[in-house]
C-alpha positions as CSV (number, residue, x, y, z in Angstrom):
1,X,-3.8,-66.5,3.4
2,X,-3.2,-64.7,6.6
3,X,-0.9,-67.8,7.7
4,X,1.0,-67.9,4.9
5,X,2.1,-64.2,5.2
6,X,3.0,-64.7,8.8
7,X,5.1,-67.7,7.8
8,X,6.6,-65.5,5.1
9,X,7.4,-62.8,7.5
10,X,9.0,-65.3,9.9
11,X,11.2,-66.8,7.5
12,X,12.5,-63.3,6.4
13,X,13.2,-62.6,10.1
14,X,15.3,-65.5,10.2
15,X,16.9,-64.8,6.9
16,X,17.8,-61.1,8.2
17,X,19.5,-63.0,11.4
18,X,21.3,-64.9,9.2
19,X,22.6,-62.4,7.0
20,X,24.0,-60.1,10.0
21,X,25.8,-63.2,11.3
22,X,27.3,-63.8,7.8
23,X,28.2,-60.0,7.5
24,X,29.7,-60.2,11.0
25,X,32.1,-63.0,9.9
26,X,33.1,-61.2,6.9
27,X,34.1,-58.1,8.9
28,X,36.1,-60.2,11.3
29,X,37.7,-62.3,8.6
30,X,41.2,-60.5,9.5
31,X,40.5,-60.4,13.1
32,X,43.4,-62.7,14.9
33,X,41.8,-65.4,16.7
34,X,38.1,-64.8,15.7
35,X,36.0,-67.5,15.3
36,X,33.1,-68.3,12.8
37,X,29.6,-68.1,13.8
38,X,26.3,-69.8,12.4
39,X,22.9,-69.1,13.5
40,X,20.6,-71.9,14.9
41,X,17.0,-72.1,13.8
42,X,14.1,-74.2,14.9
43,X,10.6,-75.0,13.5
44,X,7.4,-74.3,15.3
45,X,4.3,-75.8,14.5
46,X,1.1,-73.4,15.2
47,X,-2.4,-74.5,15.2
48,X,-4.2,-72.2,12.8
49,X,-8.0,-72.0,12.2
50,X,-8.8,-72.9,8.5
51,X,-10.5,-70.3,6.2
52,X,-13.2,-73.0,5.0
53,X,-15.4,-71.5,7.9
54,X,-15.4,-75.1,9.8
55,X,-13.9,-74.1,12.8
56,X,-11.3,-76.7,12.1
57,X,-7.5,-75.9,12.5
58,X,-4.7,-77.4,11.1
59,X,-0.6,-76.8,12.2
60,X,1.3,-74.2,10.4
61,X,5.1,-74.4,10.6
62,X,7.0,-71.0,11.7
63,X,10.7,-70.9,11.6
64,X,12.4,-68.7,14.3
65,X,16.3,-68.0,15.2
66,X,17.3,-70.2,18.2
67,X,20.8,-69.0,19.0
68,X,24.1,-69.1,17.4
69,X,26.9,-71.7,17.3
70,X,30.4,-70.8,17.1
71,X,33.2,-72.9,15.2
72,X,35.8,-73.1,17.8
73,X,38.5,-74.6,15.5
74,X,41.7,-73.2,15.1
75,X,42.6,-70.9,12.4
76,X,45.6,-71.0,10.5
77,X,48.9,-69.6,12.2
78,X,50.7,-66.6,10.3
79,X,54.6,-65.8,11.0
80,X,54.6,-62.1,11.9
81,X,58.1,-62.1,13.4
82,X,56.8,-59.6,16.2
83,X,58.5,-60.2,19.4
84,X,55.3,-60.0,21.4
85,X,53.1,-61.9,18.9
86,X,51.9,-65.4,20.2
87,X,49.8,-67.7,19.0
88,X,48.2,-70.8,20.7
89,X,48.8,-74.2,19.0
90,X,46.5,-76.8,20.1
91,X,43.2,-76.4,22.4
92,X,44.0,-73.3,24.7
93,X,43.1,-69.9,25.8
94,X,45.1,-66.6,26.9
95,X,43.7,-65.6,30.2
96,X,43.4,-61.9,30.3
97,X,42.4,-59.2,33.0
98,X,39.7,-57.0,32.5
99,X,37.4,-54.7,34.4
100,X,34.7,-57.0,34.4
101,X,37.0,-60.2,36.0
102,X,39.2,-63.0,34.0
103,X,38.2,-63.2,30.3
104,X,39.8,-65.8,27.7
105,X,41.0,-64.9,24.1
106,X,43.1,-66.7,21.1
107,X,44.1,-62.9,20.2
108,X,47.8,-63.1,20.7
109,X,48.7,-59.9,19.2
110,X,50.4,-58.5,22.6
111,X,52.2,-55.3,23.3
112,X,53.6,-53.7,26.2
113,X,51.9,-50.4,28.1
114,X,53.5,-47.4,29.6
115,X,54.1,-49.5,33.0
116,X,55.9,-52.4,31.0
117,X,52.9,-54.8,31.2
118,X,52.0,-57.4,28.9
119,X,48.7,-56.6,27.5
120,X,46.4,-57.3,24.6
121,X,45.9,-54.9,21.5
122,X,42.8,-53.4,23.8
123,X,45.1,-53.0,26.8
124,X,43.9,-55.7,28.9
125,X,47.0,-57.3,31.2
126,X,47.7,-61.0,29.9
127,X,48.0,-63.1,33.2
128,X,50.3,-65.7,34.4
129,X,49.7,-68.2,37.7
130,X,51.1,-65.3,39.6
131,X,49.1,-62.5,38.2
132,X,49.8,-59.8,35.5
133,X,53.1,-60.1,33.7
134,X,55.6,-57.1,33.8
135,X,58.5,-56.8,31.7
136,X,61.6,-54.9,33.0
137,X,62.0,-51.5,31.3
138,X,64.5,-51.3,28.4
139,X,64.5,-54.7,27.4
140,X,64.3,-55.8,23.8
141,X,65.6,-59.2,23.9
142,X,62.4,-60.8,25.0
143,X,61.9,-64.8,24.5
144,X,58.9,-66.6,25.0
145,X,59.3,-70.4,25.1
146,X,56.6,-72.9,23.9
147,X,55.4,-73.7,27.4
148,X,54.7,-69.5,27.9
149,X,58.0,-69.1,29.9
150,X,59.0,-65.3,29.1
151,X,62.8,-64.4,30.0
152,X,65.0,-61.5,28.9
153,X,68.7,-60.9,30.0
154,X,67.4,-59.8,33.5
155,X,66.0,-63.4,33.8
156,X,62.5,-65.1,33.7
157,X,59.6,-62.3,33.6
158,X,56.6,-64.9,34.1
159,X,54.7,-67.4,32.1
160,X,51.7,-66.8,30.4
161,X,48.8,-68.9,31.3
162,X,46.9,-71.0,29.2
163,X,43.9,-72.7,29.9
164,X,41.2,-74.9,28.3
165,X,37.7,-75.7,28.7
166,X,34.9,-78.4,27.8
167,X,33.3,-77.6,24.6
168,X,30.2,-75.3,24.9
169,X,31.5,-73.9,28.2
170,X,32.3,-70.3,26.5
171,X,30.2,-67.4,26.0
172,X,31.2,-64.5,23.7
173,X,31.6,-61.2,24.9
174,X,33.0,-58.1,22.9
175,X,36.3,-57.4,21.9
176,X,36.9,-61.0,20.7
177,X,37.0,-62.0,24.2
178,X,35.1,-65.3,26.0
179,X,33.8,-65.8,29.5
180,X,32.6,-68.9,31.6
181,X,30.6,-69.8,34.5
182,X,33.2,-72.8,35.2
183,X,36.7,-72.5,36.4
184,X,39.1,-73.1,33.6
185,X,41.8,-76.3,33.5
186,X,45.4,-76.0,32.5
187,X,46.0,-76.5,28.7
188,X,47.9,-79.5,28.7
189,X,48.4,-79.9,25.0
190,X,48.6,-76.4,23.9
191,X,52.1,-74.5,22.6
192,X,52.6,-70.7,22.8
193,X,54.4,-70.2,19.3
194,X,56.4,-66.9,19.7
195,X,56.3,-64.6,16.3
196,X,53.1,-65.8,15.4
197,X,49.3,-65.0,14.9
198,X,46.4,-67.1,14.8
199,X,44.4,-65.9,11.9
200,X,40.5,-65.9,11.9
201,X,38.7,-69.2,10.8
202,X,36.6,-67.5,8.5
203,X,36.8,-68.4,4.9
204,X,35.6,-65.3,2.9
205,X,34.7,-66.9,0.0
206,X,32.3,-69.6,1.5
207,X,30.6,-66.5,3.7
208,X,30.4,-64.8,0.5
209,X,28.7,-67.8,-1.0
210,X,26.4,-68.0,1.8
211,X,25.6,-64.2,1.5
212,X,24.4,-64.6,-1.9
213,X,22.3,-67.8,-1.1
214,X,20.6,-65.7,1.9
215,X,19.9,-62.8,-0.3
216,X,18.4,-65.0,-3.3
217,X,16.3,-66.7,-0.2
218,X,15.1,-63.3,1.1
219,X,14.2,-62.2,-2.7
220,X,12.1,-65.3,-3.2
221,X,9.9,-64.7,0.0
222,X,9.7,-61.2,-0.8
223,X,8.1,-62.1,-4.0
224,X,6.1,-64.8,-2.6
225,X,4.8,-62.3,0.2
226,X,4.0,-59.8,-2.7
227,X,2.0,-62.3,-4.4
228,X,0.0,-63.2,-1.7
229,X,-0.8,-59.6,-0.8
230,X,-1.5,-59.4,-4.2
231,X,-4.2,-62.2,-4.0
232,X,-5.9,-60.9,-0.9
233,X,-6.2,-57.3,-2.4
234,X,-7.8,-58.5,-5.4
235,X,-10.1,-60.9,-3.4
236,X,-11.1,-57.9,-1.1
237,X,-12.0,-55.9,-4.4
238,X,-14.2,-58.6,-5.8
239,X,-16.0,-59.2,-2.5
240,X,-16.5,-55.3,-2.5
241,X,-17.8,-55.4,-6.1
242,X,-20.4,-58.4,-5.2
243,X,-21.7,-56.3,-2.3
244,X,-22.4,-53.2,-4.7
């Protein structure tokens, strides 16, 4: 009986982790460039001594969350008309400069800061091959070509750097940013689309459906644990009555 309680508890812990991931997906369903996440679980076979007093043991299956996998497929592109809004069409990431070094993102909702630097919504400078991109003051007619080249009536202002990584090379950080332990390669099949934003690839209806499934599974697990606990309590009461 004790083993069944531990199995049920491990299942509830895994379901809780799953619920947190689903809730995070739903909360970021409108975040530009956000990538849907899903939990990874593994089964653990643990030898547990039987309750028959023989000293024999049997294997009991426990479950635990092993990690998180991210769906890096592109989200739908949305026309915004914003001069500094860009979407990466294809396999590629924008490169930004942060206090921790170079980081990568698909969130192309850009703006100019007080110094005229092209930055993300969080204020991190967007990089070109030559460093940070600075737009001359007073410029309003800004054009961004498909290869990332930025031009104004005064001339070129830089070229947005777009890079790519092999699958699984990116690690998620806060602020919709990613890091990598390997050097990126230039993205050869990506286009920079001005006036567009890549939406999150989260499908809210699908996530809500999964949330309901997890809630039902958690409720069922709770009922099973309560029934097992009640069985143990009644067995202890009967044992006490016999000794009395």
